[in-house]
N, C-alpha and C positions, 0 to 999 in steps of 0.2 A: 222819764215820762211815764214809765210803767207804774211807778208808785202813785203818780198823780191820777192816772186812770183808775186805779183800784180805790184810792181814797175818795175820789170824787164820784165814783160810780158812773163814769161816762164812757162812751164807746170811742174807738180810735179816731173816727171822723170828727167828733166833738172836740177831743183833745187837740187834734191838728188845727182846727179852726181857732180855738182859743190861743194856741201857741203862735199861730200866724199873726193874729191881732196883736198880742203882747210884744212880739218881735218887731212888727212893723212900726210900733210906736215906742220902741226902745225901752220897754219895761223889762225884757229878759234877753239873755243871750242863749241861743240854742246850739248845742253841739250835736249835730246829726249823727256823727260817727259813733259817739258813745251813748247817744240818746239821753243826754242830760240837759237840764234847763237850769240856768243860773240867773238870779236877779241882777239887773244892771246895778252898778255900784251906787249911783245916786238914789235909786229907788230903795235899795237895801238900807242906806243911811236914813232916808226919810222914814221908812217903816220902823226902823229901830228907834229913832228919835221919838216918833209918834207913840209907839207902844210903851216907851219907858218914861215919857213925860207925865207929870202929875196932873190929874184932872181936878180942878177946884171942886170942893165938896158942895159948894152952893150953886154949881152950874145948873142943876135941875132941882126944882122944888115943886113937888106936886101941890096942886091947889087944894085947899081945904073946903072949897065951895062944893056943894052937891052938883052932880052932873045934871044939866037941864034936859038931857035926852033920855033919862031913865023913866 
């Protein structure tokens, strides 16, 4: 949790609120004794699958029309 606090630049109360929320909805497992946080297995698998899946190159194509608000 200390690493999260440093990387996210949040104070202890903010980290506790976030961890409480994530734990309440089973996104993470918190080990209070060791002060470690672990992603719940299904969430970890989902994130791994999502980040490694290919995004179709034609998913987003910017319009060639001029912006009407300029």
